[in-house]
C-alpha positions, -999 to +999 in steps of 0.1 A: +068+116+114+053+085+129+072+053+133+055+019+138+066-016+143+065-042+116+075-078+111+107-084+092+099-091+055+122-095+025+128-067+001+112-072-033+092-058-061+058-052-045+047-018-031+019-014-005-002+016+003-026+012+032-049+033+054-047+007+081-014-001+098-026-036+107-038-041+072-004-031+058+012-055+082-011-083+072-005-078+035+033-075+039+035-108+059+013-126+033+035-113+005+066-126+025+050-160+032+042-163-006+079-159-013+078-123-026+091-091-011+082-055-004+098-026-022+082+001+000+052+001+024+034+034+029+007+039+056-016+069+050-041+066+078-079+061+076-086+099+077-069+103+043-096+081+027-125+102+041-146+121+016-134+154+031-097+146+024-103+126-008-073+103-006-047+129-013-018+109+004-030+077-011-029+092-046+005+107-039+018+073-028+005+058-060+023+085-080+055+077-060+052+040-068+046+048-105+081+064-106+098+039-083+121+016-103+121-010-075+083-014-076+068-037-102+035-046-086+011-025-066-019-045-052-049-025-042-079-035-021-111-016-015-137-019+012-172-004+012-192+010-017-182+046-013-145+040-020-130+050-053-125+021-076-089+010-081-074-017-103-067-050-085-030-048-093-008-028-115+022-045-132+050-029-151 
């Protein structure tokens, strides 16, 4: 279990899954600055998105959020042409 540091942000309805800890931090702060809050934030690490691993933890995190009653929005971002396409956001 790894523990990282993060800015204090309000609780809310938006879930975040990120490979990059700094990217997760940036999105969480932006969400907070826009007046929304975070239900959960899950960092999976860049290796998870490699072709060899295939995004297993990322997909498990998406499944978790699908069943989480506190998460209503799940923004997704993608970089590079080789990444699997994901919807821009999923609302309940």
